[in-house]
N, CA and C atoms of all chains as a GROMACS GRO file, in nm:
protein
  606
    1MET      N    1   6.807  21.871   4.089
    1MET     CA    2   6.896  21.768   4.145
    1MET      C    3   6.821  21.635   4.157
    2ALA      N    4   6.889  21.527   4.123
    2ALA     CA    5   6.825  21.396   4.130
    2ALA      C    6   6.800  21.356   4.275
    3SER      N    7   6.687  21.290   4.301
    3SER     CA    8   6.658  21.241   4.436
    3SER      C    9   6.746  21.119   4.464
    4HIS      N   10   6.743  21.074   4.590
    4HIS     CA   11   6.822  20.955   4.626
    4HIS      C   12   6.779  20.834   4.544
    5LEU      N   13   6.647  20.820   4.526
    5LEU     CA   14   6.596  20.704   4.452
    5LEU      C   15   6.635  20.713   4.304
    6GLU      N   16   6.624  20.832   4.249
    6GLU     CA   17   6.664  20.851   4.108
    6GLU      C   18   6.813  20.821   4.090
    7SER      N   19   6.896  20.863   4.186
    7SER     CA   20   7.040  20.837   4.178
    7SER      C   21   7.069  20.687   4.184
    8SER      N   22   6.993  20.617   4.269
    8SER     CA   23   7.013  20.471   4.281
    8SER      C   24   6.976  20.401   4.151
    9ILE      N   25   6.864  20.442   4.091
    9ILE     CA   26   6.820  20.383   3.964
    9ILE      C   27   6.924  20.410   3.856
   10GLU      N   28   6.971  20.533   3.850
   10GLU     CA   29   7.074  20.572   3.753
   10GLU      C   30   7.202  20.489   3.774
   11GLY      N   31   7.236  20.469   3.902
   11GLY     CA   32   7.357  20.392   3.935
   11GLY      C   33   7.350  20.249   3.882
   12ILE      N   34   7.234  20.185   3.897
   12ILE     CA   35   7.216  20.046   3.850
   12ILE      C   36   7.232  20.040   3.698
   13ILE      N   37   7.172  20.136   3.628
   13ILE     CA   38   7.178  20.141   3.481
   13ILE      C   39   7.323  20.164   3.436
   14LYS      N   40   7.392  20.256   3.502
   14LYS     CA   41   7.531  20.289   3.466
   14LYS      C   42   7.624  20.169   3.484
   15VAL      N   43   7.607  20.099   3.597
   15VAL     CA   44   7.692  19.983   3.624
   15VAL      C   45   7.674  19.879   3.515
   16PHE      N   46   7.548  19.849   3.481
   16PHE     CA   47   7.522  19.747   3.378
   16PHE      C   48   7.592  19.784   3.247
   17HIS      N   49   7.573  19.909   3.201
   17HIS     CA   50   7.626  19.948   3.069
   17HIS      C   51   7.778  19.964   3.070
   18SER      N   52   7.836  19.990   3.187
   18SER     CA   53   7.982  20.002   3.191
   18SER      C   54   8.049  19.866   3.168
   19TYR      N   55   7.974  19.758   3.187
   19TYR     CA   56   8.028  19.625   3.160
   19TYR      C   57   7.972  19.566   3.030
   20SER      N   58   7.844  19.589   3.002
   20SER     CA   59   7.780  19.524   2.885
   20SER      C   60   7.836  19.576   2.752
   21GLY      N   61   7.892  19.697   2.752
   21GLY     CA   62   7.942  19.756   2.628
   21GLY      C   63   8.081  19.712   2.587
   22ARG      N   64   8.141  19.620   2.661
   22ARG     CA   65   8.281  19.586   2.635
   22ARG      C   66   8.302  19.491   2.518
   23GLU      N   67   8.208  19.398   2.495
   23GLU     CA   68   8.222  19.304   2.381
   23GLU      C   69   8.084  19.257   2.337
   24GLY      N   70   8.072  19.214   2.211
   24GLY     CA   71   7.946  19.160   2.157
   24GLY      C   72   7.833  19.260   2.164
   25ASP      N   73   7.712  19.209   2.191
   25ASP     CA   74   7.592  19.294   2.204
   25ASP      C   75   7.614  19.395   2.318
   26LYS      N   76   7.610  19.525   2.284
   26LYS     CA   77   7.643  19.627   2.385
   26LYS      C   78   7.535  19.642   2.492
   27TYR      N   79   7.418  19.583   2.468
   27TYR     CA   80   7.310  19.592   2.566
   27TYR      C   81   7.288  19.460   2.642
   28LYS      N   82   7.385  19.368   2.628
   28LYS     CA   83   7.374  19.241   2.703
   28LYS      C   84   7.510  19.204   2.763
   29LEU      N   85   7.506  19.133   2.876
   29LEU     CA   86   7.629  19.087   2.939
   29LEU      C   87   7.664  18.947   2.891
   30SER      N   88   7.785  18.933   2.833
   30SER     CA   89   7.836  18.799   2.802
   30SER      C   90   7.880  18.736   2.934
   31LYS      N   91   7.920  18.609   2.928
   31LYS     CA   92   7.963  18.543   3.052
   31LYS      C   93   8.086  18.614   3.111
   32THR      N   94   8.178  18.655   3.024
   32THR     CA   95   8.298  18.726   3.072
   32THR      C   96   8.261  18.861   3.132
   33GLU      N   97   8.169  18.931   3.066
   33GLU     CA   98   8.126  19.062   3.120
   33GLU      C   99   8.056  19.046   3.256
   34LEU      N  100   7.974  18.942   3.268
   34LEU     CA  101   7.906  18.916   3.396
   34LEU      C  102   8.010  18.887   3.505
   35LYS      N  103   8.110  18.805   3.468
   35LYS     CA  104   8.219  18.772   3.563
   35LYS      C  105   8.290  18.900   3.609
   36ASN      N  106   8.323  18.986   3.511
   36ASN     CA  107   8.391  19.112   3.544
   36ASN      C  108   8.304  19.202   3.633
   37LEU      N  109   8.174  19.206   3.603
   37LEU     CA  110   8.083  19.288   3.683
   37LEU      C  111   8.078  19.237   3.828
   38LEU      N  112   8.061  19.106   3.843
   38LEU     CA  113   8.050  19.050   3.978
   38LEU      C  114   8.179  19.073   4.057
   39GLU      N  115   8.294  19.054   3.988
   39GLU     CA  116   8.423  19.075   4.056
   39GLU      C  117   8.445  19.224   4.086
   40GLY      N  118   8.405  19.309   3.989
   40GLY     CA  119   8.426  19.453   4.006
   40GLY      C  120   8.336  19.512   4.114
   41GLU      N  121   8.212  19.460   4.123
   41GLU     CA  122   8.114  19.520   4.215
   41GLU      C  123   8.107  19.450   4.351
   42PHE      N  124   8.143  19.320   4.352
   42PHE     CA  125   8.137  19.248   4.480
   42PHE      C  126   8.274  19.194   4.518
   43GLY      N  127   8.375  19.256   4.462
   43GLY     CA  128   8.518  19.236   4.488
   43GLY      C  129   8.562  19.106   4.548
   44ASP      N  130   8.609  19.115   4.671
   44ASP     CA  131   8.679  19.003   4.732
   44ASP      C  132   8.591  18.879   4.746
   45SER      N  133   8.464  18.899   4.774
   45SER     CA  134   8.377  18.782   4.795
   45SER      C  135   8.366  18.699   4.667
   46MET      N  136   8.372  18.762   4.551
   46MET     CA  137   8.368  18.686   4.425
   46MET      C  138   8.506  18.634   4.387
   47LYS      N  139   8.609  18.717   4.408
   47LYS     CA  140   8.745  18.677   4.368
   47LYS      C  141   8.795  18.557   4.447
   48SER      N  142   8.752  18.552   4.574
   48SER     CA  143   8.799  18.442   4.659
   48SER      C  144   8.728  18.312   4.626
   49CYS      N  145   8.622  18.321   4.546
   49CYS     CA  146   8.550  18.199   4.508
   49CYS      C  147   8.612  18.143   4.380
   50LYS      N  148   8.688  18.037   4.392
   50LYS     CA  149   8.764  17.983   4.278
   50LYS      C  150   8.681  17.888   4.192
   51ASP      N  151   8.566  17.847   4.240
   51ASP     CA  152   8.487  17.746   4.170
   51ASP      C  153   8.415  17.807   4.048
   52PRO      N  154   8.455  17.768   3.925
   52PRO     CA  155   8.391  17.827   3.806
   52PRO      C  156   8.243  17.791   3.796
   53GLN      N  157   8.202  17.686   3.865
   53GLN     CA  158   8.061  17.645   3.860
   53GLN      C  159   7.968  17.748   3.925
   54VAL      N  160   8.023  17.831   4.015
   54VAL     CA  161   7.941  17.935   4.078
   54VAL      C  162   7.894  18.034   3.972
   55LEU      N  163   7.988  18.076   3.884
   55LEU     CA  164   7.953  18.170   3.776
   55LEU      C  165   7.852  18.105   3.681
   56GLU      N  166   7.875  17.979   3.646
   56GLU     CA  167   7.782  17.905   3.559
   56GLU      C  168   7.642  17.903   3.619
   57HIS      N  169   7.638  17.880   3.749
   57HIS     CA  170   7.511  17.869   3.821
   57HIS      C  171   7.437  18.003   3.820
   58ILE      N  172   7.510  18.112   3.848
   58ILE     CA  173   7.448  18.246   3.849
   58ILE      C  174   7.398  18.279   3.709
   59MET      N  175   7.486  18.251   3.610
   59MET     CA  176   7.454  18.282   3.469
   59MET      C  177   7.326  18.209   3.426
   60SER      N  178   7.320  18.078   3.450
   60SER     CA  179   7.205  18.002   3.402
   60SER      C  180   7.078  18.038   3.479
   61GLY      N  181   7.094  18.077   3.606
   61GLY     CA  182   6.979  18.120   3.685
   61GLY      C  183   6.918  18.250   3.633
   62LEU      N  184   7.005  18.340   3.583
   62LEU     CA  185   6.957  18.470   3.535
   62LEU      C  186   6.909  18.468   3.391
   63ASP      N  187   6.970  18.380   3.311
   63ASP     CA  188   6.946  18.380   3.166
   63ASP      C  189   6.810  18.318   3.131
   64GLU      N  190   6.706  18.396   3.157
   64GLU     CA  191   6.567  18.351   3.143
   64GLU      C  192   6.536  18.297   3.003
   65ASP      N  193   6.580  18.369   2.899
   65ASP     CA  194   6.548  18.327   2.762
   65ASP      C  195   6.653  18.234   2.700
   66LYS      N  196   6.750  18.194   2.780
   66LYS     CA  197   6.853  18.097   2.740
   66LYS      C  198   6.926  18.134   2.609
   67ASP      N  199   6.957  18.263   2.593
   67ASP     CA  200   7.032  18.305   2.474
   67ASP      C  201   7.182  18.316   2.503
   68GLY      N  202   7.224  18.274   2.621
   68GLY     CA  203   7.366  18.274   2.655
   68GLY      C  204   7.418  18.410   2.698
   69GLU      N  205   7.330  18.509   2.708
   69GLU     CA  206   7.370  18.642   2.754
   69GLU      C  207   7.265  18.695   2.852
   70ILE      N  208   7.305  18.799   2.929
   70ILE     CA  209   7.216  18.855   3.031
   70ILE      C  210   7.169  18.994   2.986
   71SER      N  211   7.038  19.007   2.960
   71SER     CA  212   6.981  19.137   2.924
   71SER      C  213   6.968  19.222   3.050
   72PHE      N  214   6.935  19.351   3.031
   72PHE     CA  215   6.918  19.439   3.147
   72PHE      C  216   6.807  19.388   3.238
   73GLN      N  217   6.698  19.346   3.176
   73GLN     CA  218   6.583  19.297   3.255
   73GLN      C  219   6.621  19.174   3.337
   74GLU      N  220   6.702  19.087   3.278
   74GLU     CA  221   6.748  18.967   3.350
   74GLU      C  222   6.843  19.007   3.464
   75PHE      N  223   6.927  19.106   3.439
   75PHE     CA  224   7.023  19.155   3.540
   75PHE      C  225   6.950  19.217   3.659
   76VAL      N  226   6.843  19.291   3.632
   76VAL     CA  227   6.771  19.360   3.738
   76VAL      C  228   6.711  19.260   3.838
   77VAL      N  229   6.681  19.140   3.792
   77VAL     CA  230   6.629  19.036   3.883
   77VAL      C  231   6.734  19.006   3.991
   78LEU      N  232   6.861  19.001   3.950
   78LEU     CA  233   6.971  18.978   4.047
   78LEU      C  234   6.977  19.092   4.147
   79VAL      N  235   6.970  19.216   4.097
   79VAL     CA  236   6.975  19.334   4.185
   79VAL      C  237   6.855  19.333   4.281
   80PHE      N  238   6.739  19.298   4.228
   80PHE     CA  239   6.615  19.288   4.307
   80PHE      C  240   6.636  19.189   4.423
   81GLU      N  241   6.686  19.071   4.391
   81GLU     CA  242   6.705  18.967   4.494
   81GLU      C  243   6.809  19.010   4.598
   82LEU      N  244   6.917  19.070   4.550
   82LEU     CA  245   7.022  19.118   4.643
   82LEU      C  246   6.967  19.228   4.735
   83THR      N  247   6.885  19.316   4.679
   83THR     CA  248   6.829  19.427   4.756
   83THR      C  249   6.736  19.376   4.866
   84VAL      N  250   6.650  19.280   4.830
   84VAL     CA  251   6.558  19.222   4.929
   84VAL      C  252   6.637  19.151   5.039
   85THR      N  253   6.742  19.077   5.001
   85THR     CA  254   6.824  19.006   5.099
   85THR      C  255   6.896  19.104   5.192
   86CYS      N  256   6.954  19.209   5.133
   86CYS     CA  257   7.025  19.310   5.214
   86CYS      C  258   6.929  19.378   5.311
   87ASN      N  259   6.806  19.405   5.264
   87ASN     CA  260   6.708  19.470   5.351
   87ASN      C  261   6.669  19.380   5.468
   88GLU      N  262   6.653  19.250   5.440
   88GLU     CA  263   6.617  19.156   5.549
   88GLU      C  264   6.729  19.155   5.654
   89PHE      N  265   6.853  19.155   5.606
   89PHE     CA  266   6.969  19.157   5.695
   89PHE      C  267   6.967  19.285   5.778
   90PHE      N  268   6.941  19.397   5.711
   90PHE     CA  269   6.937  19.529   5.778
   90PHE      C  270   6.828  19.532   5.885
   91GLN      N  271   6.708  19.480   5.852
   91GLN     CA  272   6.597  19.482   5.948
   91GLN      C  273   6.627  19.390   6.067
   92ASP      N  274   6.689  19.273   6.039
   92ASP     CA  275   6.726  19.182   6.148
   92ASP      C  276   6.825  19.248   6.243
   93MET      N  277   6.924  19.317   6.184
   93MET     CA  278   7.025  19.386   6.265
   93MET      C  279   6.959  19.493   6.352
   94LYS      N  280   6.865  19.566   6.291
   94LYS     CA  281   6.795  19.674   6.361
   94LYS      C  282   6.711  19.618   6.477
   95ASP      N  283   6.642  19.505   6.448
   95ASP     CA  284   6.560  19.442   6.552
   95ASP      C  285   6.646  19.392   6.668
   96GLN      N  286   6.759  19.331   6.635
   96GLN     CA  287   6.850  19.281   6.739
   96GLN      C  288   6.904  19.397   6.822
   97GLY      N  289   6.936  19.507   6.754
   97GLY     CA  290   6.987  19.626   6.822
   97GLY      C  291   6.886  19.683   6.919
   98SER      N  292   6.759  19.688   6.878
   98SER     CA  293   6.657  19.748   6.965
   98SER      C  294   6.623  19.657   7.082
   99LYS      N  295   6.647  19.523   7.065
   99LYS     CA  296   6.621  19.430   7.176
   99LYS      C  297   6.725  19.449   7.288
  100LYS      N  298   6.848  19.485   7.244
  100LYS     CA  299   6.957  19.501   7.341
  100LYS      C  300   6.938  19.625   7.430
  101VAL      N  301   6.869  19.727   7.374
  101VAL     CA  302   6.853  19.853   7.449
  101VAL      C  303   6.758  19.834   7.567
  102MET      N  304   8.562  20.045   5.052
  102MET     CA  305   8.466  20.139   4.993
  102MET      C  306   8.358  20.062   4.916
  103ALA      N  307   8.233  20.105   4.932
  103ALA     CA  308   8.122  20.036   4.864
  103ALA      C  309   8.132  20.059   4.713
  104SER      N  310   8.098  19.956   4.635
  104SER     CA  311   8.097  19.969   4.488
  104SER      C  312   7.975  20.052   4.448
  105HIS      N  313   7.970  20.088   4.319
  105HIS     CA  314   7.855  20.165   4.270
  105HIS      C  315   7.724  20.088   4.291
  106LEU      N  316   7.730  19.956   4.264
  106LEU     CA  317   7.608  19.875   4.278
  106LEU      C  318   7.567  19.863   4.424
  107GLU      N  319   7.665  19.843   4.511
  107GLU     CA  320   7.635  19.836   4.655
  107GLU      C  321   7.574  19.967   4.704
  108SER      N  322   7.628  20.080   4.656
  108SER     CA  323   7.574  20.211   4.697
  108SER      C  324   7.430  20.228   4.649
  109SER      N  325   7.401  20.180   4.528
  109SER     CA  326   7.266  20.191   4.475
  109SER      C  327   7.168  20.109   4.557
  110ILE      N  328   7.208  19.986   4.591
  110ILE     CA  329   7.124  19.898   4.672
  110ILE      C  330   7.099  19.962   4.809
  111GLU      N  331   7.205  20.014   4.869
  111GLU     CA  332   7.195  20.081   4.999
  111GLU      C  333   7.101  20.202   4.989
  112GLY      N  334   7.111  20.275   4.878
  112GLY     CA  335   7.027  20.394   4.857
  112GLY      C  336   6.880  20.358   4.855
  113ILE      N  337   6.844  20.250   4.787
  113ILE     CA  338   6.703  20.207   4.778
  113ILE      C  339   6.650  20.172   4.918
  114ILE      N  340   6.732  20.097   4.995
  114ILE     CA  341   6.692  20.056   5.130
  114ILE      C  342   6.674  20.180   5.220
  115LYS      N  343   6.769  20.273   5.212
  115LYS     CA  344   6.764  20.394   5.296
  115LYS      C  345   6.640  20.478   5.265
  116VAL      N  346   6.610  20.495   5.136
  116VAL     CA  347   6.494  20.575   5.098
  116VAL      C  348   6.367  20.514   5.156
  117PHE      N  349   6.351  20.381   5.140
  117PHE     CA  350   6.231  20.314   5.192
  117PHE      C  351   6.216  20.340   5.342
  118HIS      N  352   6.323  20.316   5.419
  118HIS     CA  353   6.312  20.326   5.565
  118HIS      C  354   6.299  20.470   5.615
  119SER      N  355   6.348  20.565   5.535
  119SER     CA  356   6.335  20.704   5.578
  119SER      C  357   6.189  20.750   5.572
  120TYR      N  358   6.106  20.678   5.497
  120TYR     CA  359   5.962  20.710   5.493
  120TYR      C  360   5.879  20.610   5.575
  121SER      N  361   5.918  20.481   5.571
  121SER     CA  362   5.834  20.377   5.635
  121SER      C  363   5.833  20.391   5.788
  122GLY      N  364   5.936  20.453   5.844
  122GLY     CA  365   5.947  20.462   5.991
  122GLY      C  366   5.868  20.576   6.052
  123ARG      N  367   5.794  20.650   5.973
  123ARG     CA  368   5.728  20.771   6.026
  123ARG      C  369   5.601  20.744   6.106
  124GLU      N  370   5.524  20.640   6.067
  124GLU     CA  371   5.401  20.609   6.143
  124GLU      C  372   5.368  20.460   6.128
  125GLY      N  373   5.292  20.405   6.224
  125GLY     CA  374   5.249  20.265   6.217
  125GLY      C  375   5.366  20.168   6.210
  126ASP      N  376   5.349  20.058   6.134
  126ASP     CA  377   5.454  19.957   6.116
  126ASP      C  378   5.576  20.023   6.054
  127LYS      N  379   5.690  20.018   6.125
  127LYS     CA  380   5.809  20.091   6.078
  127LYS      C  381   5.873  20.026   5.955
  128TYR      N  382   5.833  19.904   5.923
  128TYR     CA  383   5.888  19.836   5.806
  128TYR      C  384   5.790  19.830   5.688
  129LYS      N  385   5.683  19.907   5.697
  129LYS     CA  386   5.586  19.914   5.587
  129LYS      C  387   5.544  20.058   5.560
  130LEU      N  388   5.510  20.087   5.434
  130LEU     CA  389   5.464  20.220   5.398
  130LEU      C  390   5.312  20.227   5.406
  131SER      N  391   5.261  20.320   5.487
  131SER     CA  392   5.117  20.347   5.485
  131SER      C  393   5.088  20.428   5.359
  132LYS      N  394   4.960  20.454   5.333
  132LYS     CA  395   4.926  20.531   5.213
  132LYS      C  396   4.988  20.672   5.219
  133THR      N  397   4.985  20.732   5.339
  133THR     CA  398   5.045  20.866   5.354
  133THR      C  399   5.196  20.862   5.332
  134GLU      N  400   5.260  20.758   5.388
  134GLU     CA  401   5.405  20.746   5.371
  134GLU      C  402   5.442  20.724   5.224
  135LEU      N  403   5.361  20.644   5.154
  135LEU     CA  404   5.388  20.621   5.010
  135LEU      C  405   5.373  20.752   4.934
  136LYS      N  406   5.268  20.828   4.969
  136LYS     CA  407   5.245  20.958   4.904
  136LYS      C  408   5.365  21.050   4.927
  137ASN      N  409   5.412  21.055   5.052
  137ASN     CA  410   5.528  21.139   5.084
  137ASN      C  411   5.653  21.094   5.009
  138LEU      N  412   5.671  20.962   5.000
  138LEU     CA  413   5.788  20.908   4.929
  138LEU      C  414   5.782  20.947   4.780
  139LEU      N  415   5.668  20.926   4.719
  139LEU     CA  416   5.655  20.957   4.575
  139LEU      C  417   5.676  21.106   4.550
  140GLU      N  418   5.620  21.189   4.639
  140GLU     CA  419   5.637  21.335   4.622
  140GLU      C  420   5.781  21.376   4.651
  141GLY      N  421   5.839  21.314   4.754
  141GLY     CA  422   5.977  21.349   4.792
  141GLY      C  423   6.079  21.305   4.688
  142GLU      N  424   6.055  21.189   4.629
  142GLU     CA  425   6.155  21.132   4.537
  142GLU      C  426   6.128  21.165   4.390
  143PHE      N  427   6.002  21.190   4.356
  143PHE     CA  428   5.971  21.221   4.215
  143PHE      C  429   5.906  21.358   4.202
  144GLY      N  430   5.932  21.439   4.302
  144GLY     CA  431   5.894  21.579   4.313
  144GLY      C  432   5.782  21.631   4.227
  145ASP      N  433   5.819  21.716   4.134
  145ASP     CA  434   5.722  21.793   4.059
  145ASP      C  435   5.624  21.705   3.981
  146SER      N  436   5.672  21.594   3.926
  146SER     CA  437   5.584  21.510   3.845
  146SER      C  438   5.471  21.451   3.928
  147MET      N  439   5.496  21.425   4.058
  147MET     CA  440   5.389  21.374   4.144
  147MET      C  441   5.305  21.488   4.200
  148LYS      N  442   5.370  21.598   4.236
  148LYS     CA  443   5.297  21.710   4.298
  148LYS      C  444   5.200  21.774   4.201
  149SER      N  445   5.238  21.773   4.074
  149SER     CA  446   5.153  21.837   3.974
  149SER      C  447   5.032  21.751   3.939
  150CYS      N  448   5.033  21.626   3.986
  150CYS     CA  449   4.921  21.537   3.959
  150CYS      C  450   4.819  21.550   4.073
  151LYS      N  451   4.710  21.617   4.047
  151LYS     CA  452   4.612  21.648   4.153
  151LYS      C  453   4.513  21.533   4.176
  152ASP      N  454   4.508  21.439   4.085
  152ASP     CA  455   4.408  21.333   4.093
  152ASP      C  456   4.443  21.230   4.202
  153PRO      N  457   4.365  21.224   4.312
  153PRO     CA  458   4.397  21.129   4.419
  153PRO      C  459   4.387  20.983   4.375
  154GLN      N  460   4.314  20.961   4.265
  154GLN     CA  461   4.300  20.823   4.216
  154GLN      C  462   4.432  20.765   4.166
  155VAL      N  463   4.526  20.852   4.129
  155VAL     CA  464   4.657  20.803   4.083
  155VAL      C  465   4.728  20.731   4.198
  156LEU      N  466   4.725  20.794   4.318
  156LEU     CA  467   4.786  20.732   4.436
  156LEU      C  468   4.717  20.601   4.470
  157GLU      N  469   4.583  20.602   4.465
  157GLU     CA  470   4.505  20.481   4.492
  157GLU      C  471   4.545  20.368   4.397
  158HIS      N  472   4.563  20.405   4.271
  158HIS     CA  473   4.596  20.308   4.166
  158HIS      C  474   4.736  20.249   4.190
  159ILE      N  475   4.833  20.335   4.222
  159ILE     CA  476   4.970  20.288   4.248
  159ILE      C  477   4.969  20.197   4.372
  160MET      N  478   4.900  20.244   4.476
  160MET     CA  479   4.891  20.170   4.603
  160MET      C  480   4.832  20.030   4.581
  161SER      N  481   4.719  20.023   4.513
  161SER     CA  482   4.654  19.892   4.497
  161SER      C  483   4.733  19.801   4.403
  162GLY      N  484   4.804  19.862   4.308
  162GLY     CA  485   4.888  19.782   4.218
  162GLY      C  486   5.006  19.718   4.290
  163LEU      N  487   5.060  19.790   4.390
  163LEU     CA  488   5.178  19.739   4.463
  163LEU      C  489   5.142  19.646   4.577
  164ASP      N  490   5.024  19.670   4.639
  164ASP     CA  491   4.986  19.599   4.761
  164ASP      C  492   4.942  19.456   4.730
  165GLU      N  493   5.040  19.374   4.704
  165GLU     CA  494   5.020  19.235   4.660
  165GLU      C  495   4.934  19.155   4.758
  166ASP      N  496   4.963  19.167   4.890
  166ASP     CA  497   4.890  19.086   4.989
  166ASP      C  498   4.766  19.158   5.045
  167LYS      N  499   4.734  19.274   4.988
  167LYS     CA  500   4.612  19.350   5.023
  167LYS      C  501   4.597  19.375   5.173
  168ASP      N  502   4.709  19.410   5.239
  168ASP     CA  503   4.700  19.444   5.381
  168ASP      C  504   4.691  19.596   5.403
  169GLY      N  505   4.680  19.671   5.294
  169GLY     CA  506   4.664  19.816   5.306
  169GLY      C  507   4.795  19.891   5.326
  170GLU      N  508   4.908  19.817   5.325
  170GLU     CA  509   5.039  19.881   5.340
  170GLU      C  510   5.136  19.820   5.239
  171ILE      N  511   5.248  19.891   5.217
  171ILE     CA  512   5.347  19.844   5.119
  171ILE      C  513   5.472  19.796   5.191
  172SER      N  514   5.500  19.666   5.181
  172SER     CA  515   5.622  19.610   5.240
  172SER      C  516   5.741  19.646   5.151
  173PHE      N  517   5.862  19.619   5.202
  173PHE     CA  518   5.982  19.649   5.121
  173PHE      C  519   5.980  19.570   4.990
  174GLN      N  520   5.943  19.442   4.999
  174GLN     CA  521   5.940  19.356   4.880
  174GLN      C  522   5.840  19.410   4.776
  175GLU      N  523   5.727  19.461   4.824
  175GLU     CA  524   5.627  19.519   4.732
  175GLU      C  525   5.680  19.650   4.671
  176PHE      N  526   5.753  19.727   4.752
  176PHE     CA  527   5.810  19.854   4.705
  176PHE      C  528   5.916  19.831   4.598
  177VAL      N  529   5.996  19.726   4.616
  177VAL     CA  530   6.105  19.699   4.522
  177VAL      C  531   6.050  19.668   4.381
  178VAL      N  532   5.928  19.616   4.374
  178VAL     CA  533   5.866  19.590   4.243
  178VAL      C  534   5.851  19.722   4.166
  179LEU      N  535   5.812  19.828   4.238
  179LEU     CA  536   5.799  19.961   4.176
  179LEU      C  537   5.935  20.009   4.125
  180VAL      N  538   6.039  19.994   4.210
  180VAL     CA  539   6.174  20.037   4.172
  180VAL      C  540   6.222  19.957   4.050
  181PHE      N  541   6.195  19.826   4.052
  181PHE     CA  542   6.230  19.736   3.941
  181PHE      C  543   6.167  19.787   3.810
  182GLU      N  544   6.037  19.815   3.815
  182GLU     CA  545   5.966  19.860   3.694
  182GLU      C  546   6.018  19.995   3.645
  183LEU      N  547   6.044  20.086   3.739
  183LEU     CA  548   6.097  20.218   3.704
  183LEU      C  549   6.235  20.205   3.641
  184THR      N  550   6.317  20.116   3.697
  184THR     CA  551   6.454  20.098   3.648
  184THR      C  552   6.453  20.042   3.506
  185VAL      N  553   6.369  19.943   3.480
  185VAL     CA  554   6.360  19.884   3.347
  185VAL      C  555   6.311  19.989   3.246
  186THR      N  556   6.211  20.070   3.288
  186THR     CA  557   6.158  20.174   3.199
  186THR      C  558   6.264  20.281   3.170
  187CYS      N  559   6.336  20.324   3.274
  187CYS     CA  560   6.442  20.425   3.256
  187CYS      C  561   6.551  20.371   3.164
  188ASN      N  562   6.584  20.243   3.180
  188ASN     CA  563   6.688  20.184   3.096
  188ASN      C  564   6.645  20.180   2.949
  189GLU      N  565   6.518  20.147   2.925
  189GLU     CA  566   6.468  20.144   2.786
  189GLU      C  567   6.477  20.283   2.724
  190PHE      N  568   6.441  20.383   2.804
  190PHE     CA  569   6.450  20.522   2.758
  190PHE      C  570   6.595  20.558   2.726
  191PHE      N  571   6.685  20.519   2.815
  191PHE     CA  572   6.828  20.546   2.798
  191PHE      C  573   6.882  20.480   2.670
  192GLN      N  574   6.844  20.353   2.649
  192GLN     CA  575   6.893  20.280   2.530
  192GLN      C  576   6.836  20.341   2.400
  193ASP      N  577   6.709  20.382   2.406
  193ASP     CA  578   6.648  20.446   2.289
  193ASP      C  579   6.719  20.577   2.254
  194MET      N  580   6.750  20.654   2.358
  194MET     CA  581   6.820  20.782   2.338
  194MET      C  582   6.958  20.756   2.278
  195LYS      N  583   7.026  20.652   2.329
  195LYS     CA  584   7.160  20.617   2.282
  195LYS      C  585   7.155  20.573   2.136
  196ASP      N  586   7.053  20.492   2.103
  196ASP     CA  587   7.038  20.444   1.965
  196ASP      C  588   7.009  20.560   1.870
  197GLN      N  589   6.924  20.651   1.914
  197GLN     CA  590   6.891  20.768   1.830
  197GLN      C  591   7.014  20.855   1.809
  198GLY      N  592   7.094  20.868   1.916
  198GLY     CA  593   7.217  20.948   1.909
  198GLY      C  594   7.316  20.889   1.810
  199SER      N  595   7.330  20.755   1.813
  199SER     CA  596   7.430  20.692   1.725
  199SER      C  597   7.384  20.693   1.579
  200LYS      N  598   7.250  20.701   1.557
  200LYS     CA  599   7.200  20.708   1.419
  200LYS      C  600   7.230  20.844   1.356
  201LYS      N  601   7.234  20.947   1.442
  201LYS     CA  602   7.257  21.083   1.393
  201LYS      C  603   7.401  21.105   1.348
  202VAL      N  604   7.495  21.028   1.407
  202VAL     CA  605   7.638  21.047   1.377
  202VAL      C  606   7.672  20.992   1.237
   0.00000   0.00000   0.00000
């Protein structure tokens, strides 16, 4: 049976390929595929953002080699940053909780 | 309901804290906690490796600020590298499979 960490790693890989295989290079995310991934995985928070410049900004920030698409390695940087941010939030919440006790 | 990506991110955070909270700084992995995490999450492949220098090597490679412990940010680098390596393996397997058809 896969460990929790192995399942998480597998989950990240599966999510990427479930979107990257839809058009063009099957191992890279086009701008439309990235948009679909962000909307599909971060739902309402992305859908409620009507400004197309947000997607442009995320895309250009991730597209290290400037080929107009997001490779898996470039995508993992986003996941890395989100994970570190979520952890900081989690630790802050935990610290605040323990101060109240 | 959490998306697949959100669940994966949550899984990475949970795994780290389930080991980091056992002794000393609850937000950092001591060498023993890192050893337990690697054995717990990568089971047989780590347990079958009897050479203690492997743990020393992983520890010193991750411990960016040389404080003798692994912070969450330092740990995520390991997960990042493992994820990229697993994805390369997955893509190679997929490419080999499609060549056979």
